[in-house]
BALO-304756 format. One record per residue (C-alpha): residue number from 1; chain; x, y, z. Coordinates in steps of 0.25 Angstrom, whole numbers. Example, Ala and Ser with C-alpha at 12.3 -4.5 7.8 and 13.67 -1.06 7.14 Angstrom:
<recs>
   seq   mol      xx      yy      zz
     1     A      49     -18      31
     2     A      55      -4      29
</recs>
This chain:
<recs>
   seq   mol      xx      yy      zz
     1     A     -63      11      51
     2     A     -65      10      65
     3     A     -62      -4      70
     4     A     -68     -11      82
     5     A     -58     -16      93
     6     A     -65     -27      99
     7     A     -58     -38      90
     8     A     -43     -37      89
     9     A     -43     -45      76
    10     A     -55     -41      68
    11     A     -53     -52      57
    12     A     -52     -63      66
    13     A     -64     -73      66
    14     A     -74     -71      76
    15     A     -74     -81      88
    16     A     -89     -83      87
    17     A    -102     -76      88
    18     A    -101     -76     103
    19     A     -89     -67     102
    20     A     -95     -58      92
    21     A    -108     -57     101
    22     A     -99     -54     113
    23     A     -92     -43     106
    24     A    -104     -36     101
    25     A    -113     -37     112
    26     A    -103     -32     122
    27     A    -106     -17     124
    28     A     -91     -12     123
    29     A     -89     -21     111
    30     A    -101     -15     103
    31     A     -96      -1     106
    32     A     -82      -5     100
    33     A     -88     -10      87
    34     A     -94       4      86
    35     A     -83      13      84
    36     A     -89      27      83
    37     A     -98      27      71
    38     A     -91      15      64
    39     A     -95       1      65
    40     A     -84      -8      59
    41     A     -88     -23      58
    42     A     -81     -27      45
    43     A     -68     -33      52
    44     A     -75     -40      63
    45     A     -81     -55      62
    46     A     -96     -55      63
    47     A     -97     -40      60
    48     A    -112     -42      56
    49     A    -116     -49      69
    50     A    -109     -38      76
    51     A    -118     -28      69
    52     A    -130     -36      71
    53     A    -128     -37      86
    54     A    -126     -22      87
    55     A    -138     -19      79
    56     A    -146     -29      87
    57     A    -142     -22     100
    58     A    -145      -8      94
    59     A    -131      -3      98
    60     A    -133      12      99
    61     A    -119      15      93
    62     A    -125       9      80
    63     A    -132      22      78
    64     A    -120      30      76
    65     A    -113      20      67
    66     A    -110      26      53
    67     A     -99      17      47
    68     A    -102       1      47
    69     A     -93      -9      41
    70     A     -96     -24      39
    71     A     -89     -35      32
    72     A     -94     -40      19
    73     A     -89     -54      23
    74     A    -100     -56      33
    75     A    -111     -67      31
    76     A    -120     -61      21
    77     A    -133     -63      29
    78     A    -127     -58      41
    79     A    -122     -46      34
    80     A    -135     -43      28
    81     A    -142     -44      42
    82     A    -132     -35      48
    83     A    -134     -25      36
    84     A    -149     -25      38
    85     A    -148     -19      52
    86     A    -139      -8      48
    87     A    -149       2      43
    88     A    -157       1      56
    89     A    -145       0      66
    90     A    -135      10      59
    91     A    -144      21      53
    92     A    -132      31      53
    93     A    -123      22      44
    94     A    -115      30      34
    95     A    -105      19      29
    96     A    -107       4      28
    97     A     -95      -5      23
    98     A     -98     -19      20
    99     A     -85     -23      13
   100     A     -79     -37      11
   101     A     -64     -39       7
   102     A     -60     -41      21
   103     A     -57     -56      20
   104     A     -47     -62      10
   105     A     -44     -75       3
   106     A     -32     -83       4
   107     A     -25     -75      -7
   108     A     -28     -62       0
   109     A     -39     -57      -9
   110     A     -51     -50      -3
   111     A     -64     -58      -2
   112     A     -77     -51      -5
   113     A     -88     -50       6
   114     A    -101     -57       5
   115     A    -110     -45       4
   116     A    -119     -46      -8
   117     A    -130     -37      -5
   118     A    -136     -27       6
   119     A    -149     -27      13
   120     A    -159     -17       8
   121     A    -160     -11      22
   122     A    -147      -4      20
   123     A    -154       6      11
   124     A    -159      13      24
   125     A    -145      17      27
   126     A    -148      32      24
   127     A    -135      38      28
   128     A    -126      27      22
   129     A    -115      35      14
   130     A    -104      24      12
   131     A    -106       9       8
   132     A     -95      -1       5
   133     A     -98     -15       0
   134     A     -84     -18      -6
   135     A     -79     -32      -7
   136     A     -92     -39      -7
   137     A    -101     -48     -16
   138     A    -111     -38     -21
   139     A    -116     -42     -35
   140     A    -127     -31     -35
   141     A    -128     -18     -28
   142     A    -137     -19     -16
   143     A    -151     -13     -18
   144     A    -150      -5      -6
   145     A    -138       3     -10
   146     A    -145      13     -20
   147     A    -154      17      -9
   148     A    -142      22       0
   149     A    -145      36      -6
   150     A    -134      43       3
   151     A    -123      33      -1
   152     A    -110      40      -4
   153     A    -100      29      -6
   154     A    -103      15     -12
   155     A     -92       5     -12
   156     A     -95      -8     -20
   157     A     -81     -13     -24
   158     A     -77     -27     -25
   159     A     -91     -33     -27
   160     A     -97     -41     -39
   161     A    -106     -30     -44
   162     A    -109     -32     -59
   163     A    -118     -19     -60
   164     A    -123      -7     -52
   165     A    -138      -4     -52
   166     A    -144       9     -57
   167     A    -150      11     -43
   168     A    -135      16     -39
   169     A    -138      29     -46
   170     A    -147      32     -33
   171     A    -135      34     -24
   172     A    -135      49     -27
   173     A    -125      52     -15
   174     A    -115      42     -19
   175     A    -101      48     -21
   176     A     -92      35     -21
   177     A     -95      22     -29
   178     A     -85      11     -29
   179     A     -88      -2     -37
   180     A     -74      -7     -40
   181     A     -71     -22     -43
   182     A     -85     -26     -47
   183     A     -91     -32     -60
   184     A     -98     -19     -65
   185     A    -100     -20     -80
   186     A    -109      -8     -82
   187     A    -113       4     -74
   188     A    -128       9     -71
   189     A    -132      22     -78
   190     A    -137      27     -64
   191     A    -122      28     -60
   192     A    -122      42     -67
   193     A    -133      47     -56
   194     A    -123      47     -45
   195     A    -120      61     -46
   196     A    -113      62     -33
   197     A    -103      51     -36
   198     A     -89      55     -35
   199     A     -81      42     -35
   200     A     -84      30     -44
   201     A     -75      18     -44
   202     A     -79       7     -54
   203     A     -66       0     -57
   204     A     -63     -14     -58
   205     A     -76     -18     -65
   206     A     -81     -23     -78
   207     A     -87     -10     -84
   208     A     -86      -8     -99
   209     A     -95       4    -101
   210     A     -99      16     -92
   211     A    -113      22     -93
   212     A    -113      36     -98
   213     A    -121      41     -85
   214     A    -107      40     -78
   215     A    -105      54     -83
   216     A    -116      59     -74
   217     A    -107      57     -61
   218     A    -105      72     -60
   219     A     -98      71     -47
   220     A     -89      59     -50
   221     A     -74      62     -47
   222     A     -68      48     -48
   223     A     -72      37     -58
   224     A     -64      24     -58
   225     A     -67      14     -69
   226     A     -54       6     -69
   227     A     -53      -9     -73
   228     A     -66     -10     -81
   229     A     -69     -13     -95
   230     A     -72       1    -100
   231     A     -70       3    -115
   232     A     -76      17    -116
   233     A     -81      29    -107
   234     A     -93      37    -109
   235     A     -92      51    -113
   236     A    -100      55    -101
   237     A     -87      53     -92
   238     A     -83      67     -97
   239     A     -94      73     -89
   240     A     -89      69     -76
   241     A     -84      83     -72
   242     A     -80      79     -58
   243     A     -71      67     -62
   244     A     -57      68     -56
   245     A     -52      53     -58
   246     A     -56      43     -69
   247     A     -50      29     -69
   248     A     -52      21     -81
   249     A     -39      12     -81
   250     A     -39      -3     -85
   251     A     -52      -2     -94
   252     A     -53      -5    -110
   253     A     -55      10    -113
   254     A     -53      13    -128
   255     A     -57      28    -127
   256     A     -60      38    -117
   257     A     -69      51    -118
   258     A     -61      64    -121
   259     A     -70      71    -111
   260     A     -63      65    -100
   261     A     -51      75    -102
   262     A     -61      87     -99
   263     A     -65      82     -85
   264     A     -61      94     -77
   265     A     -57      87     -64
   266     A     -51      74     -70
   267     A     -37      71     -64
   268     A     -35      57     -68
   269     A     -40      48     -79
   270     A     -34      34     -79
   271     A     -35      27     -92
   272     A     -24      17     -91
   273     A     -25       3     -96
   274     A     -36       5    -106
   275     A     -37       3    -122
   276     A     -35      18    -125
   277     A     -28      19    -138
   278     A     -31      34    -139
   279     A     -37      45    -129
   280     A     -42      59    -132
   281     A     -30      69    -132
   282     A     -36      76    -120
   283     A     -34      64    -112
   284     A     -21      59    -118
   285     A     -14      72    -113
   286     A     -21      74     -99
   287     A     -12      72     -88
   288     A     -23      65     -79
   289     A     -25      53     -89
   290     A     -18      40     -87
   291     A     -17      32    -100
   292     A      -6      21     -98
   293     A      -9       7    -103
   294     A     -17      11    -115
   295     A     -13       8    -129
   296     A     -13      23    -133
   297     A      -9      26    -148
   298     A     -11      11    -152
   299     A     -18      11    -166
   300     A     -23      -3    -165
   301     A     -30     -10    -154
   302     A     -19     -17    -146
   303     A     -18     -28    -136
   304     A     -20     -24    -121
   305     A      -7     -31    -118
   306     A       5     -23    -115
   307     A      16     -19    -125
   308     A      22     -31    -133
   309     A      10     -40    -130
   310     A       7     -48    -144
   311     A      -7     -44    -149
   312     A     -14     -57    -153
   313     A     -26     -54    -163
   314     A     -40     -58    -157
   315     A     -34     -62    -143
   316     A     -45     -59    -132
   317     A     -41     -48    -123
   318     A     -46     -48    -108
   319     A     -46     -36     -98
   320     A     -48     -41     -84
   321     A     -53     -32     -72
   322     A     -48     -34     -58
   323     A     -61     -41     -55
   324     A     -58     -52     -64
   325     A     -47     -62     -60
   326     A     -48     -72     -72
   327     A     -50     -73     -87
   328     A     -51     -84     -97
   329     A     -40     -88    -107
   330     A     -44     -96    -120
   331     A     -35    -103    -130
   332     A     -37     -90    -139
   333     A     -29     -82    -129
   334     A     -31     -68    -123
   335     A     -24     -55    -118
   336     A     -28     -52    -104
   337     A     -26     -39     -96
   338     A     -28     -41     -81
   339     A     -33     -30     -72
   340     A     -20     -30     -65
   341     A     -13     -26     -78
   342     A      -7     -40     -81
   343     A      -9     -44     -95
   344     A      -9     -58    -101
   345     A      -9     -64    -115
   346     A     -13     -78    -118
   347     A      -9     -82    -132
   348     A     -19     -90    -140
   349     A     -17    -105    -136
   350     A     -11    -102    -123
   351     A     -22    -110    -117
   352     A     -28    -123    -123
   353     A     -42    -120    -116
   354     A     -48    -108    -109
   355     A     -42    -105     -95
   356     A     -46     -96     -84
   357     A     -34     -87     -80
   358     A     -35     -81     -66
   359     A     -26     -70     -61
   360     A     -23     -62     -48
   361     A     -13     -51     -45
   362     A      -7     -53     -31
   363     A      -1     -43     -22
   364     A      14     -46     -20
   365     A      16     -56      -8
   366     A      29     -62      -4
   367     A      25     -76      -8
   368     A      21     -72     -22
   369     A      33     -63     -25
   370     A      46     -71     -26
   371     A      57     -60     -27
   372     A      71     -62     -27
   373     A      81     -54     -18
   374     A      82     -42     -28
   375     A      68     -43     -35
   376     A      57     -33     -35
   377     A      42     -35     -37
   378     A      36     -27     -48
   379     A      22     -32     -49
   380     A      11     -40     -42
   381     A       9     -55     -43
   382     A       0     -60     -54
   383     A      -6     -74     -52
   384     A     -12     -81     -65
   385     A     -19     -94     -63
   386     A     -20    -105     -65
   387     A      -6    -107     -61
   388     A       2    -116     -70
   389     A      -7    -115     -81
   390     A       2    -118     -93
   391     A      -1    -111    -106
   392     A       2    -116    -120
   393     A       8    -102    -124
   394     A      14     -93    -114
   395     A       5     -81    -109
   396     A      10     -67    -109
   397     A      10     -60     -96
   398     A      12     -45     -93
   399     A      13     -40     -79
   400     A      13     -25     -75
   401     A      24     -22     -65
   402     A      30     -10     -58
   403     A      42      -4     -65
   404     A      55      -7     -56
   405     A      63       5     -51
   406     A      76      -1     -55
   407     A      78      -8     -68
   408     A      93      -9     -70
   409     A      98     -23     -69
   410     A      84     -28     -66
   411     A      73     -35     -74
   412     A      58     -37     -72
   413     A      53     -51     -73
   414     A      40     -58     -71
   415     A      41     -69     -60
   416     A      31     -81     -59
   417     A      29     -94     -51
   418     A      31    -107     -58
   419     A      32    -121     -52
   420     A      33    -115     -38
   421     A      45    -106     -42
   422     A      46     -91     -47
   423     A      53     -88     -60
   424     A      55     -76     -69
   425     A      49     -75     -83
   426     A      55     -69     -95
   427     A      49     -55     -94
   428     A      48     -44    -104
   429     A      45     -29    -100
   430     A      35     -21    -108
   431     A      32      -6    -104
   432     A      20       2    -108
   433     A      23      14    -100
   434     A      35      18     -90
   435     A      27      12     -78
   436     A      19       1     -85
   437     A      27     -11     -87
   438     A      24     -25     -90
   439     A      32     -38     -88
   440     A      29     -48     -99
   441     A      31     -63     -99
   442     A      26     -76    -105
   443     A      20     -86     -94
   444     A      18    -100     -97
   445     A       9    -102     -85
   446     A       2     -94     -74
   447     A       7     -92     -60
   448     A      11     -79     -52
   449     A      18     -68     -59
   450     A      25     -56     -54
   451     A      35     -45     -60
   452     A      48     -43     -53
   453     A      61     -35     -55
   454     A      74     -43     -53
   455     A      89     -41     -55
   456     A      92     -45     -70
   457     A      93     -60     -71
   458     A     102     -66     -81
   459     A     101     -81     -84
   460     A     107     -92     -92
   461     A     107    -107     -94
   462     A     120    -113     -90
   463     A     124    -125     -99
   464     A     134    -136     -96
   465     A     144    -128    -105
   466     A     144    -116     -97
   467     A     139    -101    -100
   468     A     141     -87     -95
   469     A     130     -79     -88
   470     A     131     -63     -86
   471     A     122     -52     -80
   472     A     115     -43     -90
   473     A     114     -32     -80
   474     A     128     -32     -73
   475     A     139     -35     -83
   476     A     151     -42     -77
   477     A     142     -52     -69
   478     A     144     -66     -76
   479     A     144     -80     -73
   480     A     152     -91     -81
   481     A     147    -105     -81
   482     A     159    -115     -85
   483     A     156    -127     -93
   484     A     152    -139     -84
   485     A     145    -129     -73
   486     A     132    -137     -75
   487     A     128    -150     -82
   488     A     114    -146     -85
   489     A     110    -132     -90
   490     A     105    -123     -78
   491     A      99    -109     -78
   492     A     107     -98     -71
   493     A     103     -84     -67
   494     A     110     -72     -63
   495     A     106     -59     -56
   496     A     114     -47     -52
   497     A     111     -36     -42
   498     A     119     -23     -40
   499     A     120     -16     -28
   500     A     123      -1     -27
   501     A     136       3     -22
   502     A     131      15     -14
   503     A     121       5      -6
   504     A     133      -4      -3
   505     A     142       7       2
   506     A     131      12      11
   507     A     128      -2      17
   508     A     143      -5      19
   509     A     148       9      22
   510     A     160       7      13
   511     A     163      16       1
   512     A     172       6      -6
   513     A     162      -6      -5
   514     A     156     -12     -17
   515     A     149     -24     -22
   516     A     147     -32     -35
   517     A     133     -35     -41
   518     A     126     -45     -34
   519     A     125     -58     -42
   520     A     115     -69     -40
   521     A     116     -82     -48
   522     A     106     -94     -48
   523     A     104    -106     -56
   524     A      95    -117     -58
   525     A      98    -132     -56
   526     A     110    -137     -47
   527     A     115    -127     -37
   528     A     130    -129     -41
   529     A     138    -128     -54
   530     A     147    -140     -57
   531     A     158    -130     -61
   532     A     161    -116     -55
   533     A     154    -104     -61
   534     A     162     -91     -63
   535     A     154     -78     -58
   536     A     159     -64     -62
   537     A     155     -52     -54
   538     A     160     -38     -56
   539     A     169     -32     -45
   540     A     162     -22     -36
   541     A     161      -7     -42
   542     A     174       0     -40
   543     A     182     -12     -38
   544     A     192     -18     -48
   545     A     200     -31     -48
   546     A     213     -23     -48
   547     A     210     -14     -36
   548     A     201     -22     -27
   549     A     205     -27     -13
   550     A     201     -43     -14
   551     A     200     -43       2
   552     A     188     -33       0
   553     A     181     -42     -11
   554     A     170     -52      -6
   555     A     162     -62     -14
   556     A     149     -64      -7
   557     A     139     -76      -9
   558     A     125     -78      -5
   559     A     118     -91      -6
   560     A     102     -90      -4
   561     A      95     -92       5
   562     A     106     -87      14
   563     A     105     -72      17
   564     A     121     -71      20
   565     A     132     -68      10
   566     A     145     -76      11
   567     A     159     -70       7
   568     A     164     -81      -2
   569     A     176     -73      -7
   570     A     186     -83      -1
   571     A     179     -95      -7
   572     A     180     -91     -22
   573     A     191     -87     -31
   574     A     188     -72     -35
   575     A     194     -69     -48
   576     A     195     -54     -50
   577     A     196     -46     -63
   578     A     196     -31     -64
   579     A     181     -30     -64
   580     A     176     -44     -60
   581     A     176     -55     -50
   582     A     174     -69     -54
   583     A     172     -82     -45
   584     A     167     -96     -47
   585     A     154    -102     -40
   586     A     148    -115     -41
   587     A     133    -111     -37
   588     A     125     -98     -38
   589     A     121     -88     -28
   590     A     123     -73     -25
   591     A     137     -67     -27
   592     A     142     -53     -23
   593     A     155     -46     -24
   594     A     159     -36     -12
   595     A     170     -27     -11
   596     A     171     -21       3
   597     A     180     -20      16
   598     A     169     -26      25
   599     A     172     -40      30
   600     A     158     -45      33
   601     A     153     -44      19
   602     A     142     -55      20
   603     A     134     -47      30
   604     A     136     -34      21
   605     A     132     -41       9
   606     A     119     -46      15
   607     A     115     -31      19
   608     A     118     -27       5
   609     A     110     -39      -1
   610     A      98     -34       8
   611     A     100     -20       3
   612     A      99     -24     -11
   613     A      86     -30      -9
   614     A      80     -18       0
   615     A      71      -8      -5
   616     A      71       6       2
   617     A      56      10       4
   618     A      48      19      13
   619     A      35      17      20
   620     A      24      27      19
   621     A      10      29      26
   622     A       1      40      20
   623     A     -13      44      24
   624     A     -23      50      14
   625     A     -25      64      16
   626     A     -41      63      15
   627     A     -41      50      23
   628     A     -30      48      33
   629     A     -35      34      37
   630     A     -31      29      23
   631     A     -16      27      24
   632     A      -7      23      13
   633     A       5      14      16
   634     A      16      13       6
   635     A      30       6       5
   636     A      38      12      -7
   637     A      53      14     -11
   638     A      60      25      -5
   639     A      62      32     -19
   640     A      47      33     -21
   641     A      43      39      -8
   642     A      44      54     -12
   643     A      36      52     -25
   644     A      25      44     -18
   645     A      23      54      -7
   646     A      22      65     -17
   647     A      11      57     -25
   648     A       3      54     -12
   649     A       4      67      -6
   650     A      -9      72     -11
   651     A     -17      60      -5
   652     A      -9      56       7
   653     A      -1      62      19
   654     A       7      55      29
   655     A      21      54      35
   656     A      34      53      28
   657     A      38      39      23
   658     A      46      30      32
   659     A      61      29      33
   660     A      67      20      21
   661     A      63       6      23
   662     A      70      -5      16
   663     A      62     -18      12
   664     A      64     -30       3
   665     A      56     -33      -9
   666     A      44     -41      -4
   667     A      46     -38      11
   668     A      33     -38      19
   669     A      30     -27      29
   670     A      19     -21      37
   671     A      12      -8      41
   672     A       4      -7      54
   673     A      -4       4      59
   674     A      -2       7      74
   675     A      -6      17      85
   676     A     -21      16      84
   677     A     -22      16      69
   678     A     -26       3      62
   679     A     -26      -1      47
   680     A     -40      -4      41
   681     A     -39     -19      42
   682     A     -48     -21      28
   683     A     -35     -26      20
   684     A     -30     -40      17
   685     A     -16     -36      20
   686     A     -19     -31      33
   687     A     -15     -40      45
   688     A     -19     -35      59
   689     A     -19     -20      54
   690     A      -6     -21      48
   691     A      -3     -20      33
   692     A       7     -29      26
   693     A      15     -24      15
   694     A      25     -32       5
   695     A      35     -23      -1
   696     A      38     -23     -15
   697     A      47     -12     -20
   698     A      41     -10     -34
   699     A      26     -11     -30
   700     A      17      -2     -23
   701     A      18      -6      -8
   702     A       6       2      -3
   703     A      -7       0       5
   704     A     -18      10       8
   705     A     -25       7      20
   706     A     -35      14      30
   707     A     -31      15      44
   708     A     -41      17      56
   709     A     -41      19      71
   710     A     -49      15      83
   711     A     -47      28      90
   712     A     -57      40      90
   713     A     -51      50      80
   714     A     -62      60      84
   715     A     -53      65      95
   716     A     -39      62      90
   717     A     -31      59      78
   718     A     -25      45      78
   719     A     -10      43      75
   720     A      -4      30      72
   721     A       7      24      63
   722     A       9      14      52
   723     A      22       5      55
   724     A      28      -3      44
   725     A      36     -15      49
   726     A      42     -28      44
   727     A      40     -42      49
   728     A      28     -47      57
   729     A      17     -39      63
   730     A      22     -35      77
   731     A      12     -36      89
   732     A      16     -23      94
   733     A      20     -10      87
   734     A      30       0      93
   735     A      24      12     101
   736     A      33      22      94
   737     A      34      23      79
   738     A      48      29      81
   739     A      53      17      87
   740     A      48       9      74
   741     A      56      19      65
   742     A      69      17      73
   743     A      70       3      68
   744     A      79       2      56
   745     A      85      -9      48
   746     A      80     -20      39
   747     A      75     -29      50
   748     A      67     -18      58
   749     A      53     -22      60
   750     A      47      -8      59
   751     A      50       0      46
   752     A      42      13      48
   753     A      31      19      56
   754     A      23      30      50
   755     A      12      39      57
   756     A      -3      39      53
   757     A     -13      48      58
   758     A     -28      47      58
   759     A     -33      62      60
   760     A     -43      65      70
   761     A     -58      64      64
   762     A     -63      78      61
   763     A     -73      83      71
   764     A     -86      90      66
   765     A     -81     103      73
   766     A     -69     104      65
   767     A     -54     105      69
   768     A     -50     110      83
   769     A     -39     121      85
   770     A     -26     118      81
   771     A     -30     109      70
   772     A     -28     119      59
   773     A     -14     113      55
   774     A     -21     101      49
   775     A     -20      93      61
   776     A     -32      84      66
   777     A     -29      84      81
   778     A     -38      82      93
   779     A     -39      95     102
   780     A     -25      95     110
   781     A     -23      98     124
   782     A      -9      93     127
   783     A      -7      91     142
   784     A     -18      92     152
   785     A     -25     103     161
   786     A     -17     100     173
   787     A      -3     102     168
   788     A      -6     111     156
   789     A      -9     108     142
   790     A      -7     113     128
   791     A     -19     115     119
   792     A     -19     115     104
   793     A     -17     130     104
   794     A      -5     129     113
   795     A       1     119     103
   796     A      -2     128      91
   797     A       5     139      98
   798     A      17     130     101
   799     A      18     125      87
   800     A      19     140      82
   801     A      31     142      91
   802     A      39     130      87
   803     A      43     134      72
   804     A      54     126      66
   805     A      58     120      79
   806     A      46     110      78
   807     A      54      98      73
   808     A      63      98      86
   809     A      51      99      95
   810     A      45      88      87
   811     A      57      79      89
   812     A      57      81     104
   813     A      43      78     104
   814     A      46      64      99
   815     A      41      66      84
   816     A      50      58      74
   817     A      58      64      64
   818     A      49      57      53
   819     A      37      64      59
   820     A      44      77      58
   821     A      47      75      44
   822     A      33      71      41
   823     A      27      83      47
   824     A      37      92      39
   825     A      33      85      26
   826     A      18      86      29
   827     A      19     101      33
   828     A      31     104      25
   829     A      26     118      21
   830     A      20     122      35
   831     A      29     123      47
   832     A      18     127      56
   833     A      10     114      52
   834     A      22     106      55
   835     A      23     111      69
   836     A       8     110      72
   837     A       8      96      66
   838     A      20      91      74
   839     A      15      97      87
   840     A       0      93      86
   841     A       3      79      81
   842     A      13      77      93
   843     A       2      83     103
   844     A      -9      74      98
   845     A       1      62      99
   846     A       3      65     114
   847     A     -12      64     117
   848     A     -13      57     131
   849     A       2      56     134
   850     A       7      63     146
   851     A      18      73     146
   852     A      16      78     132
   853     A      17      93     135
   854     A      30      90     143
   855     A      36      84     131
   856     A      32      95     122
   857     A      39     105     132
   858     A      51      96     132
   859     A      52      95     117
   860     A      51     111     116
   861     A      63     112     126
   862     A      71     102     119
   863     A      69     109     105
   864     A      74     122     111
   865     A      60     128     111
   866     A      59     132     126
   867     A      51     144     122
   868     A      40     135     117
   869     A      42     126     130
   870     A      40     137     139
   871     A      27     141     132
   872     A      21     127     133
   873     A      25     127     148
   874     A      18     141     150
   875     A       5     135     143
   876     A       6     123     153
   877     A       8     131     165
   878     A      -4     140     161
   879     A     -13     128     160
   880     A      -9     122     173
   881     A     -13     135     180
   882     A     -26     135     173
   883     A     -28     121     177
   884     A     -25     124     192
   885     A     -34     137     192
   886     A     -46     129     186
   887     A     -45     118     197
   888     A     -44     128     208
   889     A     -57     135     203
   890     A     -64     122     202
   891     A     -59     118     216
   892     A     -53     105     211
   893     A     -39     108     218
   894     A     -35     112     232
   895     A     -34     127     234
   896     A     -20     127     237
   897     A     -16     120     224
   898     A      -4     128     220
   899     A      -1     131     205
   900     A       9     122     199
   901     A      24     128     200
   902     A      33     132     189
   903     A      39     118     189
   904     A      26     112     185
   905     A      26     119     172
   906     A      39     112     168
   907     A      33      98     171
   908     A      37      89     159
   909     A      25      80     161
   910     A      12      88     158
   911     A       1      79     153
   912     A      -6      79     140
   913     A     -21      79     137
</recs>
């Protein structure tokens, strides 16, 4: 999407009509709005007024506009008046985008636009091939749409459509139809007349049946019917011989046609989360069928609740689509399955009267995710309203969560907000499949809920007569409470965290260093005990009480919120046995036993503490092979990088992942597009062209965005970069990506910088010479006619001579080692393609900079390729002679102009075209 430049902050409120008038009426301003054949007015205030003024002035550039974007948040009358002028003023229009969803409420949810209809005159757009009306307030399909006979793509997602008219069948050229997130309950039979339709997306609706005529969609390749209420499928679906993808998950299907197994091109059939108790044998064994979440093999009808859920005869069952955010609970009780996979069971008598329950699944945010120092988030945040509503019987809640990677000495619990404080509920895990897990708990009232993984917690109630508390995951960690330690019973909790010995030795550089498990003790009630409490910790691994050197043993103490660790060895009496160390305390905090020769142990403990909380991740920026302007940004654990790249290889291409980055759970970071490339700002998490991430180790930390550029890519490819960084958004970004990569350490602002390239737009005449290696480069003349230049043919000949020496030449040209690795990986089976890509990419990057050929000659000499350097000099010398002969013939130089001497051929500063 090309974006106008006349206002630096497109979302800012307009200063007034006078300012708009001045911008539009000015000649240069009007031309800036018209970027080639695109007119983008959706992100600017007063876009309809601007369009009306352009149409009134009959701006000649409007005749070549093929792409128009307007915001659906404009005043409806003004929007209708502006659209009425479109057929006459923009007769060549091919794409019309009238989307809402560009404004958000206080909770960050996208607001729908006000567009409810279209003027009838739009049927005169005879060339219109793409119409996007998403995120608006349409309740019926505008009458003008069926008359747009050349329409190829129609997007109607996120509206209020309850039905589609029979006249839709007149769109014979339609290849893509999207009507997701609406209220469709039935489909017209005329839908089967769309013989050219290739992709049909009807997910997130209220469909309970499909017309048999759907089997007439002979060209259909993708059909998405997920999250509807379908109980059966017509047998005519087996006639869709072109179908490749059929998505039917999250419906109420009890049977499927056996003929689906015989579709010749079908590569995926998604039947997850339905009510299938049996399927045809042909589908049961097919590798392309997904059947998770179905009660396969059950003889009797069962409850839709997860395993272990008690079945109550006669209890109503509700299945909610994503369009519905509330449901009614009566004293009879009910079993509810939400669109997000959450399940609830209200027993009979849970409420005395009928109550409307509202729900919302929030994306994780720091303010909604209370994590301890060693906790990990496993789910999104579920909000159930009304808050604080007390039930007469506890309600069963099942939350889906991502399985944690490490389960040793860790446990999964549901965390909820109660009385302005977060607490953990008693949780039971129920598994339906290896990667499909529920956390089940009983809740007395509604609030926010999320699933976390934490170190195993052991708790006990300490009575006045004393007791013993020990760790279930780490034998040997015990706390003894003597009689009289407390006057009133108080709750005490213990958590133990273990640190790997190899990490500690790598951190300290000391082979004999060792530490005990890290012990956290907390309590309710008064902060101190009346009598000292005895704590027992195991000695560090490899250390025994008979052989240890007491001068190397340190007991460290950390009291929150301080970030420092204090050495309290001299302040307590350490009692040592063969395997354990015992000491007495009067109040609780963190305790750690170290065995090391280092003297300043507190600072080392702080680094080790931080290392325990860090996650080693990589940042990835990939571009779609078919659409390089669509970029996937992902932050994922280091051990998942290779598998993820292999999975994405068919659809994406891009640079190697970044260096390993270390981040805390719940840390916020940013991604910014720089050097002439901007992110499409049509996102709620985009601030001034920069995307905000929050890293959670077990969840998918990814975003897929469109990038755009204001440069003219008809003549050249556009290179840029995406930089990931911590902290506030900087006002200026560094010129060199390499400088950003040099910064290391936890406090570094920049974490990684990865290149992005938007290829040159293809010309009608096809690629020029030298582009047979898959490069989309503008015609290159490196240098200039006066000092000599290198053409694409010269560069190709030079590339053929470099051979295995090309990495040394690339490094001397200034390419980074990471870029070399990326080129090797991308063209790993073709050495010639590696050399050509390196040389042409460097030459394109040097466009407009003086001294490029001189740097190339110098790099060849530094790489011990003087033969190639001399060849380049010979080419330059021949070019200079031709130039001098040419200006003599045209009498543009004095007769006595002498040819350049031999020294000129070695000039280190030839210019570049």
